[in-house]
Each structure stands twice: as structure tokens, then as C-alpha cells.
N, C-alpha and C positions, 0 to 999 in steps of 0.2 A: 670423783675427781675433787681436787682442792677448790676451795671457794675462790671465785674470781677476784682479782685485785682491783679492777676498775669498778666504779659504781654503775649499776644498771640504770637504764633510762626509767623515768617515772611511768606508772601504769597509764594505759589508754582505755578506751571503751572496751568492755568485755565482749569477746566472741566475734569481733569483726577485724579484718585486716585493715591496717591504716598505714599510709606511707611513712617511711622514716625520713625525716627532714635532713638529717646530717649523717650520711653513710660513712663519713670519715671520723665519727666520734670514736674514742678509744674502745668503748665497750662493743660497738658494732664490729670494729676491726678484730677484736679479740674473738668474737663469735665466728667471724669469717675464717680466721686462721685455724681455729679449732676444727671447723668443718673439713678443711683440707687435711689437717694432721690426722684426724680421726678416720677419714676415708682411706688415707694411705695405710694407717695401722690395720684396718680391716682387710685391705687388699694383700697385705704381707710384704715383706722386705724385697721379694724377688721382682715385684712389679715396678713399672716406671712411675716415679713419684709425680703427683699433681702438685705444682708449685703455685701457691697463692700469689696473686698480683694486686688485685684491688676489688672493692665492691662497686658495681655499676649502679645498682638500685636496690631498694629493699622495702619490705613491709613487716609489720609485727602484729600479732594477734594475742591478746591477753586471755588466757583461760585460767587454769589453776596455777599456771606459770606463764611463760611467754613463748610463743612460736615465732621465730625469726625466719622469714622467707627472703632470701637474698639472691641476687644475680651476681655471680663472681666471674672475674677474668682469671683464668688458670692457665699456666703454661705446662704443656706435656711435650717432652722432647723439643723444647724451644719453639713450639707452636702454640699460639694463644687460642683458647677455647672458652666458651661461656657455659656456666653451669648454674642451674637453679638448685639451691640447697634450702633445707628446712632444718632448723635446730631448735629443739625444745629446751628451755632454760628455766631452772628453778633454783636461783642462787642461795636462797635461805636454807635449802636442804643440800647444798653443794652438789646439785644434780644437773647434768647437761647431757643431751643425747642428740646425735645426728640421725634424723628420721627420714631424710630424702636427699639424694645427690644425683641429679639427672641433667643431661645435656639440654641446653637452652639455645634456641635460634632466634635472633633478632630479625631475620629475613633481610639483612642488609640495610635496614633503616637507621636513620639518625635518631639518637636519644638525647633529651636535654641533659646538660651538665648541671647537676644540682648545686654543687659547691664551687662557684666561680672564684672564690678566694683561696682555693687549693693552690699551694705554691707550685705544684707541677703544671697546672693550667696557666699560671702567670709565666712560668718558664717557657711554655710553648708559645705564648703570645709575644714574649720578648725575643725569642728565637726568630719568629716570623719577621719582625722589624730588622733585626740584625742581618738576617740572610737577604732580605730585600735590599738593604743598603749595600751589602757586599756585591750583589749582582747589578745594582744600579747606582754607581757612585754619584754623589751629589754633595756640593759644598754645604747644603743644609739637609742633614739626614733626617729620616723618619724616626721619631722617638716614641717608644712604647710608654703609655701611661697606665692603662688598665684594660681588663677584659670586661666588656659590657654584657655580653651574652654568649652562649655557646652550646654546641651539640657535639656528640661523638658517635662515630660509626665504627664498630668492630669488624674488621675484615681479617686479613692475615696479620695485620697490626691494628693500629687505630688511626682513623681520620678524625682530626679535630677541626671543626668548622666554628670559627670564633669571630665575633664582632669586637674589634679593638678600637679604643679611644686613643688617638695618637696626636702628636704635635710635629709640625714641620715649621721651624722658625716661629712666627707669631700665629700661624694657622692651626686651628683645631680641626682634626679630620677623623672620620670613622672609616675603618676598612673592614671588609670581610676577607678573612684568610682561611685557607685550608692547609693544614700541616699533617703529613703522614708520618707516623711515629712507630718505630719497632725497636724498643729499648734493649731487648735481649740480643739484638744484632748491632747495637750502637748506630742505628740508622734513623735519620730524621730528615725530612725533605719538605720544603715549601712548594706546594703544587698550585696554589692560587692566591692572588692578592689583588683586590679591586676596591675602588671607592664604594662605600655603602651609603645609600640614601634611605632615610626612614620612610 
């Protein structure tokens, strides 16, 4: 394959898997997309395509190249599924190979959101405040400021449990919100919003 356009991350300790801090980094996204494209290619054009959505988490292992072990959200016939993939990458030889692509089960648990500055996470937080104001009209509306912390749970869509820093007039308030999101059906719903106490 052609050499990758993005710069690979710097090497880490040899032989051990280490967490990837920023799964939204362009090179990690490139690896994830490659995994789905390569899997579809191997399955043939007649099969239902696996459509890449995002990287949930990841680790890398430096050997003579780098093994990237990623948990991906993938849609199949508009249903979201989780897969663990391993891609071996050796960019200086223009070599990349998908070595594993298997279903992965979170068992319904919440997983930490590693990149709270992701615009999509901010969009979810902002939506929660807007939707709350729509359902609870008030001369002094709740104003979204930022996401303080968050977790996500993949079900038939994704539940986002976020701690938001907000303002109402001169008051600074923290809220815990849960938003159910199913983007491929254009469905988003605020299912919980309550005051959060540290």
C-alpha cells in the first residue's frame, strides 16, 4: 500500500501494549478506517459493508513495527456494533496489515470518554442544556459552558453520561446529564438531568 500521509505517533516501550492517549489523532483515525476498508475488501463486494464510525479506545505495541489494538464502533445495516481490531503498521516500508477483526462486548458498562474536548462531546453537552430549557421554560435559561467529565455506554446507540459546568444567571452549577444518541437515525434524547454534587 502507499505510504501513509499522516505522521505516525512516536515510538513507545518495545513489546508492551500501552494506552493511546488521543484516539482522535489523525493517524489513529487512518488506521481505524483502514481496518474497516480492508475487512470489507476481504469479505467481497457482495457482503454487507462494515461502516466505520469512531475509535472508542486503543492501545499500541511497538515491535519491529507497531501493532495498533483498537476498539471501534462500526455500523452494519444501520445497527452499531463494537469490534476489536489489530493492525500491524510499518510505515517506513509502506506496509500495513489487518491481523485481527473480532466482535467486542463491553457488557453494557460505561467507559470513560478520553477526549472531552471532542467537538461531538461538546455538542452533546450543549444539546442537553438546550433541550432542558425547551422542556422547562425559564426567564433565566441554563447556559452550557463546558464538559467536566464523561462516560459513554454503547447499547443500540450510545448513552453519554456527562458532568456539565453550566451557568444560570450569576449561578455556577454542575449537572449530571444522560443523553441517548443514535445519529444514523437522527435520534437524540435527553433522558436525565440532575444537579451534581462533588
